[in-house]
C-alpha positions in Angstrom: 105.7 36.8 111.0 107.8 40.0 111.1 107.6 42.3 108.2 110.3 42.0 105.6 111.9 44.5 103.3 112.9 43.5 99.8 114.4 45.3 96.9 111.9 46.3 94.2 113.2 45.2 90.9 113.3 48.1 88.4 114.3 47.8 84.8 116.3 50.9 84.1 116.5 51.9 80.4 118.8 54.7 79.5 121.5 56.7 81.4 119.3 59.5 82.9 118.2 57.7 86.1 119.8 57.3 89.5 118.0 54.9 91.8 118.5 56.0 95.4 115.9 53.7 96.9 113.6 51.0 95.6 112.1 48.8 98.2 109.0 46.8 99.0 108.0 46.4 102.7 105.5 43.6 103.4 104.3 41.0 105.9 104.0 37.6 104.2 101.1 36.8 106.7 99.2 40.0 105.9 98.0 40.5 102.3 96.9 44.1 102.8 98.1 46.6 100.2 99.8 49.6 101.6 101.1 52.9 100.1 103.1 53.7 97.0 105.5 56.6 97.6 107.7 57.9 94.8 110.1 60.8 95.2 111.8 62.3 92.1 114.8 64.6 92.5 115.9 66.9 89.6 119.6 66.6 89.0 119.5 68.0 85.5 120.3 71.4 84.2 116.8 72.3 83.4 113.2 71.8 84.4 111.7 68.3 84.1 108.3 66.7 84.2 108.0 63.1 85.3 105.1 61.0 84.1 104.1 57.6 85.7 101.7 55.3 83.8 100.4 51.8 84.2 101.1 50.0 80.9 99.9 46.5 81.6 97.3 45.1 81.7 95.7 48.4 80.9 96.9 51.9 80.3 96.2 54.5 83.0 97.9 57.8 83.9 98.9 57.6 87.6 100.8 60.8 88.1 102.3 63.8 86.5 104.8 65.8 88.5 104.4 69.0 86.6 107.5 71.2 85.7 110.0 71.6 88.5 113.5 73.1 88.4 116.9 71.7 89.0 117.6 70.9 92.7 114.0 70.4 93.6 112.0 67.3 94.3 108.4 66.1 93.9 106.8 63.3 95.9 103.6 61.3 95.1 101.8 59.0 97.4 98.8 56.8 96.9 97.3 53.4 97.7 98.9 50.3 96.2 95.5 48.7 95.9 94.7 50.8 92.8 97.8 49.5 90.8 98.7 46.2 92.3 99.9 43.5 89.8 100.3 46.2 87.1 103.3 47.1 85.2 104.4 50.7 85.8 106.4 52.9 83.5 108.1 56.2 84.5 109.3 58.7 81.9 110.9 62.1 82.1 110.2 65.1 79.9 112.5 68.1 79.5 113.6 70.6 76.9 115.9 68.7 74.5 116.8 70.9 71.6 117.9 74.5 70.8 114.2 75.5 70.6 113.4 74.1 74.1 110.8 71.7 72.8 110.2 69.0 75.5 110.8 65.3 74.7 110.8 62.1 76.7 114.0 60.7 75.1 116.7 59.2 77.3 115.1 56.1 78.8 112.4 55.0 81.2 111.9 53.0 84.4 109.7 49.9 84.3 108.6 47.8 87.4 105.8 45.5 88.5 103.6 46.7 91.4 103.4 44.1 94.2 99.9 43.1 95.4 100.6 44.0 99.1 102.7 46.1 101.4 104.3 49.4 101.0 106.5 50.5 97.9 109.0 53.2 98.3 110.9 54.6 95.4 113.4 57.5 95.4 115.0 58.5 92.1 117.3 61.3 90.8 116.9 62.3 87.1 120.5 63.1 86.0 120.1 63.7 82.3 
């Protein structure tokens, strides 16, 4: 059977996220896990740091982007096999008050990692 491309369902909490792309490419006849690729674009007025964790069935830090300024992007790629069938949460940290102390307020993204195929996510943090 030919590979198919489906939308990846992402629960968006908060007004700080723009989803540019969220797709899952897979072949129903081929159960092989592929690659997870996530690209984060900074559309805010300050630096951000994006953190991606698995939250179910266990907690594990997957990736931290490190600080990057407005107008730049960071991309992370790894094998789906390490996170298949897990629930993934993405948070954004940035300076939030007059003292520049970073917080992760503003919302999060939550999605379930498929057990096969390639997952591609491209987001813009806008707040």
